[in-house]
N, C-alpha and C positions, 0 to 999 in steps of 0.2 A: 430218626426220631429218638432212638436210644442214646445217641451221642450228643443230643441237644445241639446239633449243627444249626446255624442260623438260616440255612437255605436247604430245602429238600427238593430235588429235581426228579420228576417221574416222567421218563421219556417212553411213551407208548406202553406204560406199565400195565394197562388193563386190556391191551389188544387181544390177548389170548383168553380173556374171561368172557363168560356169557353176560348178558345185560344185567340180570338180577344180581350176580356176584359183583360185577363192576359197581353197581349202585350201592351195594352194601359196603364195599371197600371205601368208596368215596365218602359215604355218610360217616363211617368209622373214623376216617381221617379228619373230617370236620369236627367230630365230636370228641376227639382225644385231647383237646385243649392245646393243640399246636399253636403256639404264639409266634412262630417264625414264618418266613416266606416259603410257600410251596408252589413250585412251578410244574404245571401239568401240561405235557406235550401230548396232543391226541388228534386223531383224525375223526373222532366221534363227536359231533357238535353237541349232542345231548349231555355229554360228560361235563361240559362247561357250565351247566346250571348249578353245579356245586361250587363254583368259583365266584369270588367277589369281583374279579376283573377278568376280562377275556380279550385277547388280542388275536387278530388274524393276519397271517402273512400271505400275500397274494401278489405275484409278479414283483417280488422284492420290496413291496410296500407293506408297512406294518400299520394297522388301524385298530383302534379299540372298538370292540363290539359291545353294544348296549346290552346289559343284563336285565332281564325282566323280573327274575326272582331268584333268590339264593335259598336252597333247601338245607 
């Protein structure tokens, strides 16, 4: 974010955080005016509610998951 790179990849970046801290971090990321692509790799399905698009990889197949709301 500081170097203004076009893509930010977060691979299990919130796995060591409690749920409340994870939510606050993801809200802060959305609110910081990041105009570039952010890829969030997670095993926590609830984390994807902060994403505008969500994909699931299962048995080597990639499918888009319907998002109900973006907070």
